[in-house]
Each structure stands twice: as structure tokens, then as C-alpha cells.
TITI-235060 format. One record per residue (C-alpha): residue in three letters; x, y, z. Coordinates in steps of 0.5 Angstrom, whole numbers, padded with zeros to 4 digits, always signed. Layout:
BEGIN
ALAXYZ...
end
This chain:
BEGIN
MET+0057+0004+0017VAL+0056+0009+0012SER+0055+0016+0016ALA+0048+0019+0014SER+0045+0022+0019HIS+0037+0025+0019GLU+0040+0032+0018PRO+0044+0032+0012ALA+0039+0027+0009SER+0035+0033+0007ALA+0042+0036+0004LEU+0043+0030+0000SER+0036+0031-0003CYS+0037+0039-0004LEU+0044+0037-0008SER+0042+0031-0012LYS+0036+0035-0014ALA+0039+0041-0016ALA+0045+0038-0020SER+0040+0035-0025SER+0032+0034-0027ARG+0034+0026-0028THR+0035+0021-0023GLU+0043+0020-0024ALA+0047+0027-0025SER+0054+0027-0028GLN+0060+0029-0023GLU+0060+0035-0027GLU+0053+0037-0026LEU+0054+0035-0019LYS+0060+0040-0018ALA+0056+0045-0021ALA+0050+0044-0016TYR+0055+0044-0010ARG+0059+0051-0013ARG+0052+0054-0014LEU+0049+0052-0007CYS+0056+0054-0004MET+0056+0061-0007LEU+0049+0061-0004TYR+0051+0059+0003HIS+0058+0061+0004PRO+0058+0065+0011ASP+0063+0070+0008LYS+0058+0073+0004HIS+0054+0075+0010ARG+0055+0080+0015ASP+0050+0080+0019PRO+0052+0075+0025GLU+0045+0071+0025LEU+0045+0070+0018LYS+0053+0068+0018THR+0052+0063+0023GLN+0046+0060+0020ALA+0050+0060+0013GLU+0055+0056+0017ARG+0051+0051+0019LEU+0047+0050+0012PHE+0054+0050+0008ASN+0057+0045+0013LEU+0051+0040+0011VAL+0052+0041+0004HIS+0059+0040+0004GLN+0057+0033+0008ALA+0052+0031+0003TYR+0057+0033-0003GLU+0062+0028+0001VAL+0057+0023+0000LEU+0055+0024-0007SER+0062+0025-0010ASP+0065+0018-0007PRO+0063+0013-0012GLN+0061+0008-0007THR+0057+0012-0003ARG+0054+0015-0009ALA+0052+0009-0013ILE+0048+0006-0006TYR+0045+0013-0006ASP+0043+0013-0013ILE+0040+0006-0012TYR+0037+0006-0006GLY+0036+0013-0003ARG+0037+0014+0004ARG+0035+0008+0007GLY+0041+0004+0003LEU+0046+0009+0007GLU+0043+0007+0013MET+0044-0001+0012GLU+0049-0004+0017GLY+0055-0007+0014TRP+0057-0003+0009GLU+0064-0002+0013VAL+0066-0009+0011VAL+0065-0008+0003GLU+0071-0007-0001ARG+0072+0000-0004LYS+0072+0001-0012ARG+0066-0004-0013THR+0061-0002-0019PRO+0054+0000-0018ALA+0052-0008-0020GLU+0056-0011-0015ILE+0054-0006-0010ARG+0047-0008-0012GLU+0048-0015-0010GLU+0052-0013-0003PHE+0046-0009-0001GLU+0041-0015-0003ARG+0045-0019+0001LEU+0045-0015+0007GLN+0038-0014+0006ARG+0037-0021+0006GLU+0041-0022+0013ARG+0037-0017+0016GLU+0031-0020+0014GLU+0033-0027+0017ARG+0034-0024+0023ARG+0027-0022+0023LEU+0024-0029+0021GLN+0023-0031+0028GLN+0019-0025+0030ARG+0014-0026+0024THR+0008-0030+0024ASN+0002-0030+0019PRO-0005-0032+0023LYS-0011-0033+0019GLY-0017-0035+0021THR-0025-0036+0020ILE-0031-0037+0024SER-0037-0039+0021VAL-0044-0039+0025GLY-0050-0042+0022ILE-0057-0039+0025ASP-0063-0042+0023ALA-0069-0037+0023THR-0074-0040+0019ASP-0079-0040+0025LEU-0079-0032+0024PHE-0083-0033+0017ASP-0086-0041+0017ARG-0089-0042+0023TYR-0095-0046+0025ASP-0098-0042+0031GLU-0105-0046+0032GLU-0101-0052+0034TYR-0097-0048+0039GLU-0102-0044+0043ASP-0102-0047+0049VAL-0094-0049+0050PRO-0091-0044+0054GLY-0086-0039+0050SER-0089-0041+0044SER-0091-0033+0042PHE-0084-0032+0041PRO-0080-0034+0035GLN-0075-0039+0036ILE-0068-0037+0033GLU-0063-0043+0034ILE-0055-0044+0032ASN-0055-0050+0028LYS-0048-0051+0026MET-0041-0048+0027HIS-0034-0048+0024ILE-0028-0045+0026SER-0021-0046+0023GLN-0014-0043+0024SER-0007-0043+0021ILE-0001-0040+0023GLU+0006-0039+0019ALA+0013-0040+0022PRO+0019-0038+0018LEU+0025-0042+0019THR+0030-0039+0014ALA+0029-0035+0008THR+0026-0040+0004ASP+0023-0045+0008THR+0016-0044+0012ALA+0012-0048+0017ILE+0005-0048+0017LEU+0000-0051+0022SER-0007-0050+0021GLY-0013-0054+0024ASN-0021-0054+0024LEU-0027-0056+0028SER-0034-0057+0026THR-0041-0058+0029GLN-0048-0059+0026ASN-0054-0061+0029GLY-0050-0064+0035ASN-0045-0068+0031GLY-0038-0066+0030GLY-0031-0067+0028GLY-0024-0064+0027SER-0017-0064+0023ILE-0010-0062+0024ASN-0005-0061+0019PHE+0002-0059+0018ALA+0005-0056+0012LEU+0013-0055+0010ARG+0014-0050+0004ARG+0020-0049+0001VAL+0021-0043-0004THR+0026-0046-0010SER+0026-0040-0014ALA+0023-0033-0015LYS+0019-0037-0020GLY+0016-0043-0016TRP+0016-0046-0009GLY+0014-0053-0007GLU+0010-0055+0000MET+0009-0062+0003GLU+0003-0063+0007PHE+0001-0068+0013GLY-0006-0069+0016ALA-0010-0073+0021GLY-0018-0072+0023ASP-0023-0076+0027LEU-0028-0076+0021GLN-0022-0078+0016GLY-0016-0082+0016PRO-0008-0079+0015LEU-0007-0075+0009PHE-0001-0074+0006GLY+0000-0069+0000LEU+0005-0065-0005LYS+0004-0059-0008ILE+0008-0055-0013PHE+0007-0048-0016ARG+0011-0045-0022ASN+0010-0038-0025LEU+0011-0040-0033THR+0010-0033-0035PRO+0009-0026-0031ARG+0002-0027-0032CYS+0001-0034-0032PHE+0002-0040-0027ILE+0000-0047-0026THR-0001-0051-0019THR+0000-0058-0019ASN-0003-0062-0012CYS-0003-0069-0011ALA-0005-0073-0005LEU-0006-0080-0001GLN-0012-0080+0003PHE-0012-0086+0008SER-0019-0089+0010SER-0022-0096+0013ARG-0024-0097+0005GLY-0016-0096+0003ILE-0012-0091+0000ARG-0015-0086-0004PRO-0011-0082-0009GLY-0013-0075-0012LEU-0009-0071-0017THR-0011-0063-0019THR-0008-0059-0024VAL-0010-0051-0024LEU-0007-0047-0030ALA-0009-0040-0029ARG-0008-0033-0033ASN-0008-0026-0031LEU-0013-0023-0037ASP-0013-0016-0034LYS-0012-0012-0027ASN-0018-0015-0024THR-0020-0021-0028MET-0017-0028-0027GLY-0018-0034-0032TYR-0018-0042-0029LEU-0017-0049-0033GLN-0018-0054-0028TRP-0017-0062-0028ARG-0019-0066-0022TRP-0018-0074-0022GLY-0020-0078-0016ILE-0026-0080-0013GLN-0030-0074-0016SER-0026-0073-0023ALA-0028-0067-0027MET-0026-0061-0031ASN-0027-0054-0030THR-0026-0047-0033SER-0028-0041-0029ILE-0027-0033-0030VAL-0027-0029-0024ARG-0027-0021-0024ASP-0025-0018-0017THR-0026-0011-0016LYS-0026-0006-0010THR-0034-0006-0011SER-0036-0013-0014HIS-0034-0020-0014PHE-0036-0024-0021THR-0035-0031-0022VAL-0038-0035-0028ALA-0036-0043-0029LEU-0037-0049-0032GLN-0036-0056-0030LEU-0036-0063-0033GLY-0035-0068-0028ILE-0037-0075-0025PRO-0042-0074-0021HIS-0043-0067-0022SER-0044-0062-0028PHE-0046-0056-0028MET-0046-0048-0030MET-0046-0042-0025VAL-0046-0035-0025SER-0045-0031-0019TYR-0045-0023-0017GLN-0043-0020-0011HIS-0043-0013-0009LYS-0038-0010-0004PHE-0039-0005+0001GLN-0032-0003+0003ASP-0030+0003+0007GLU-0023+0006+0008ASP-0020+0001+0013GLN-0021-0005+0009THR-0027-0008+0013ARG-0032-0011+0008VAL-0039-0012+0010LYS-0043-0017+0005GLY-0050-0019+0004SER-0049-0026+0006LEU-0047-0023+0013LYS-0039-0024+0012LEU-0034-0019+0015ASN-0027-0020+0014ARG-0022-0016+0018ALA-0015-0016+0017SER-0013-0024+0016GLN-0020-0026+0020THR-0026-0028+0017TYR-0033-0028+0021PHE-0039-0031+0017PHE-0046-0032+0019PRO-0051-0035+0014VAL-0058-0034+0016HIS-0063-0040+0014LEU-0069-0035+0014THR-0074-0040+0010ASP-0075-0047+0006GLN-0080-0043+0002LEU-0080-0037-0003LEU-0084-0032+0002PRO-0084-0024+0000SER-0083-0022+0007ALA-0077-0027+0008VAL-0074-0024+0001PHE-0075-0017+0004TYR-0072-0018+0010ALA-0066-0022+0007THR-0064-0016+0002VAL-0067-0009+0004GLY-0066-0010+0011PRO-0059-0011+0011LEU-0058-0006+0006VAL-0062+0000+0010ILE-0058-0003+0017TYR-0051-0003+0013PHE-0052+0004+0010ALA-0054+0007+0017MET-0049+0004+0021HIS-0044+0006+0016ARG-0046+0013+0016LEU-0048+0014+0023ILE-0042+0010+0026ILE-0037+0007+0021LYS-0035+0014+0017PRO-0035+0018+0024TYR-0031+0013+0027LEU-0026+0012+0021ARG-0025+0020+0021ALA-0024+0020+0028GLN-0019+0015+0028LYS-0015+0018+0022GLU-0015+0025+0026ARG-0012+0021+0032GLU-0007+0018+0027LEU-0005+0025+0024GLU-0005+0028+0031LYS+0000+0023+0033GLN+0004+0023+0027ARG+0005+0031+0028GLU+0006+0030+0035SER+0012+0025+0034THR+0015+0029+0028ALA+0014+0036+0032SER+0021+0038+0033ASP+0023+0035+0027ILE+0019+0039+0023LEU+0020+0045+0027GLN+0028+0044+0026LYS+0027+0044+0018LYS+0022+0050+0018GLN+0028+0054+0022GLU+0033+0051+0016ALA+0028+0053+0011GLU+0027+0060+0014ALA+0034+0061+0014ALA+0035+0059+0007VAL+0030+0063+0004ARG+0034+0069+0008LEU+0040+0067+0005MET+0037+0067-0002GLN+0035+0074-0002GLU+0041+0077-0005SER+0041+0071-0010VAL+0034+0072-0012ARG+0035+0079-0013ARG+0040+0078-0018ILE+0037+0072-0022ILE+0030+0077-0022GLU+0034+0083-0025ALA+0037+0078-0031GLU+0031+0075-0032GLU+0027+0082-0033ALA+0033+0084-0038ARG+0031+0078-0042MET+0023+0078-0041GLY+0024+0071-0038LEU+0021+0067-0032ILE+0019+0071-0026VAL+0016+0067-0020VAL+0010+0072-0018ASN+0007+0068-0012ALA+0008+0060-0011TRP+0005+0056-0005TYR+0006+0049-0003GLY+0002+0045+0002LYS-0006+0043+0003PHE-0011+0047-0001VAL-0018+0046-0001ASN-0022+0047-0006ASP-0028+0042-0005ASN-0034+0045-0002SER-0035+0038+0002ARG-0028+0040+0005LYS-0030+0047+0007ASN-0029+0046+0014GLU-0022+0043+0013LYS-0016+0048+0014VAL-0012+0050+0009LYS-0004+0049+0010VAL+0001+0052+0006ILE+0007+0056+0006ASP+0010+0061+0001VAL+0016+0058-0003THR+0016+0064-0008VAL+0023+0066-0006PRO+0026+0059-0006LEU+0023+0057-0013GLN+0025+0063-0016CYS+0032+0061-0014LEU+0031+0055-0018VAL+0030+0058-0024LYS+0036+0057-0029ASP+0036+0060-0036SER+0029+0062-0036LYS+0027+0055-0034LEU+0025+0051-0028ILE+0025+0043-0028LEU+0023+0039-0022THR+0023+0032-0021GLU+0018+0026-0019ALA+0020+0027-0012SER+0017+0030-0006LYS+0018+0038-0006ALA+0019+0038+0001GLY+0026+0036+0001LEU+0028+0042-0004PRO+0032+0048-0001GLY+0027+0053+0003PHE+0022+0048+0003TYR+0019+0044+0009ASP+0013+0040+0010PRO+0007+0044+0013CYS+0002+0038+0013VAL+0005+0032+0015GLY+0001+0026+0013GLU-0004+0030+0008GLU-0004+0031+0001LYS+0000+0037-0002ASN+0001+0041-0008LEU+0005+0046-0011LYS+0001+0052-0014VAL+0005+0057-0018LEU+0004+0064-0021TYR+0009+0066-0026GLN+0010+0071-0031PHE+0014+0069-0038ARG+0015+0074-0044GLY+0011+0079-0040VAL+0005+0074-0040LEU+0002+0071-0033HIS+0002+0063-0033GLN-0001+0059-0027VAL+0000+0051-0026MET-0002+0047-0020SER+0002+0040-0019ALA+0002+0034-0014ASP+0007+0033-0009ASN+0011+0028-0013GLU+0009+0030-0020ALA+0015+0033-0024LEU+0014+0040-0027ARG+0017+0043-0032ILE+0016+0051-0033PRO+0014+0055-0037LYS+0009+0051-0042GLN+0004+0054-0047SER-0002+0050-0043HIS+0000+0054-0037ARG-0002+0061-0040ILE-0008+0065-0037ASP-0013+0067-0042ALA-0013+0075-0042ASP-0021+0074-0043GLY-0022+0070-0037
end
């Protein structure tokens, strides 16, 4: 296995970022960055015993990182897959002197083998529970007929139907999956159920096929075959043929659906169905985080219709959705509670069916759901901080040591930049900034990175790539799991400039747009 411990990982990031602003640095750029960091951290340049010890440690880490990046094979692995590629087991048996393309194929093979070892431990359970509630007695009663009946003064609310379905997936191999599903239904004292078994095989990256067998007490045995195929990146087709065996004989059926992704949130469908209820159907479905819209037109036997449907979603950050029809989606389970209020259009029923659920939802969201999610997020962040406390402390000490070792180099860089009226970093901070008044109670968590940022200045330019800045020399993560930014106040040609960029955003300094207006 390629050696890549957690300690040299940050050195790998530092060396690769110092080498070039691009994702792939040449060997010459890598050597130049290696020499630059070696000069910065060389133990012989520091007389203080404490600084000398810290310099030796950082010098060794940079040397280990250079050994990884200067080797063609490990360099190709790191360029393609980063640190996770170096941590993959099995590289010790890979032939040396392979091209990046061959290494990519080998990595994918090793990854497939690791995924296959996990297949037996993975399932994908899905379920739906639907409970029908008859509440018509709330709004439509004949009180005068039941005055003498005990308990008639209270409205009768009953459960008149129930449906339960559940399915699980069991991966057999990397391409084969077995699916077992079943359902039970009851309504007004009558009920039934069925069980289905399906075997799905992924034939290629563009398609799969599935065979289905089923049986139930309401219908006879079922045999079906389904085929899915991606025609283009935005268009696919599915075909499903089935044979339903019953006391009336064999009932064949065929359904074909052609779908196209119209935009990020919109799908268009064309469906042709042949069998007991033959029909042609076209529909457009738009699904966003806040709404679900459907328009459909069907021509068929015996039903032809046009439908327009709109549904507004009330969604929180934890993916729990409460809809106006009392439908709750939680993870892969769905709970549905249709409530039958009245057989007639009564104003009171309409009010309680529309305004009532909205008032209840907003009250629950503000008083219960939102505080709960905020507390849960804080607990998760606290747990993450506790688990990474020792690692963060170590990185903080490494960063502080690196800053002390940079002082002499930074002094020379500043002198050279002042002589040419170049780029001088006045102040720089990295971490969590709170500018929103609604978040004024949150604590600001930033670190001073003026020295390490000035150390990266070369020829009056500072270039940072699209990656987390926590891996730069002299940096560390001051607020694990939280949003971070880099704020820089710098001077170029005697004029002050200021910029703030997101953690993973590329940054290039100097720029005219960063200039601070003297009149402001």
C-alpha cells in the first residue's frame, strides 16, 4: 500500500499548492516549490533550539510529500484521486511505470473490489404507510336523530382504510440486485395483499433489465419484464411487459415511457399503454424544493382526461417534508394520512382543511422543528469538534511553528516588494465571519494569516487555487464543519485593496476591483 499517513497529507497539499496555481504542476514547478519550502524550513537556518526542532519536523514532512509527488506512479494517483487514492489498498501489486490512464483503470478495479466487499452489508429499505380517516361526522351530522343515543354528543372519527407496503434491496454482485416487496390493504372490513420478487441486472452504464414475479390473494400470479435505457444524457426510455394470470385467463400488458429532462427541475413524459386499459399519455412534471407542478393529458379506453396539479412543500433542513395532504416523508419511509372531512362543499370544512394545517405547521416549525434542528446541528458540530480536537490542536501547533519559521523569509519578501511598490499583505484573516444581524449571537472564529499569505507572494502576485485554504502552509481550520472565508487587506502600488473570498474559491491578487475607494 502506498504510504500516506495523516501527518504528511497536509504537507502534500502544501507542496502541490505551492508548486502551481493549476491542478497539475510540472516536475520543474514541483522542484522549485520543494526547494522554496526546504529553504524556509531548513533546520540549519535557525539557531534557536525550539525553532530548530520544529523546522526539522516540518522539513521531514515536506521531504516525505516530495517523495510521493516526485514518483511518477504515486504522483499520478495523487493528481487523479488525491489523498483517498493513496490510502487505497492494493497498490503494492501494481506494476511500476504505468501511465495515468492505466493507473486510473487500476484504481477503478480496486475500488470495485472494495465495493463488492461491502455489498453484503447494504440494503435500501423503502416503505409507505397510508391510513384513511373518516372525519365527516365533524361537519355533516344529524344531531336531532341521535339525541337519545349515549355518546352521540361527540363526533365519531373512524379509520376506514389502511395500506402498508415495504421493499428491500439485496445486492448480489456488483451488477445484480434482488428486490423483495410486499403490500397489505384493507378497506371497510375487506382486505388483501401481495408479494413480489424482482431480479435486476445492470447491463452497462446506460441501462439495466429487471425480471419480476408476483402473487397475491386479490390477483393471480404475475410475470413481468422491464428494460431501462439511456438514449442521451438527458433522455431515457423504459419498456415494461407483463403477464397477469387470473381465473379469466392470461391478461397481457405493455407499457412504454419516453422521458426527457427539459431543465434542471422539469421532466417531460410520453407514455403508451396497451392492455386492459389502453391509453396514450403526455405529461410535464416540475419538481423543486418548494413546489411540485404536474400537467397531464390522456386519451384512452375507458378514461380520457386532462389534469393540472400544484403542490407547495414546506421543507426543513433535515429533509423532513410536511405537505398539505398530511403526508410525511422521512428518509426512505412515507407516512400518508388522507382525511375525509365532508361529502359536500362546506365553508367550515374548507377552512379547517386549508388554514388549519398551515397554522399548525408554521407553529410547529417555529416552536418545535426549527429549535430542534438547530440544537441537533450544534450537537453534531460539537461531536465533530471533540473527535477532531487532538488533530486540530496538532495542526494549530504546526501552523504556529511554520509562521515562526517564516518570519525571516517574510521580512525579505516585504523589503523586496516595498522597493518595487509591489504587493504587501497588511492584514489577513481566515475562518468564520458573522456579518448578518440575524446571526449576531454567533461567535466569530478567525485566525491571523497575514504572515503565511505574505510568504506565498511571488513577483507581486498571489494566486490560490480552488481548494480549502486550511491546507496552506501556516493555515489550519479554526472552525471545523462551519462555513469559512478568507479576508485580505493588502497594499499594491501604495493603494489599499480589500477582498473576501469563500474557502474553496480561487483567488488572484492584485485586482483593480479590490481597490478601496478613497472617498468611501
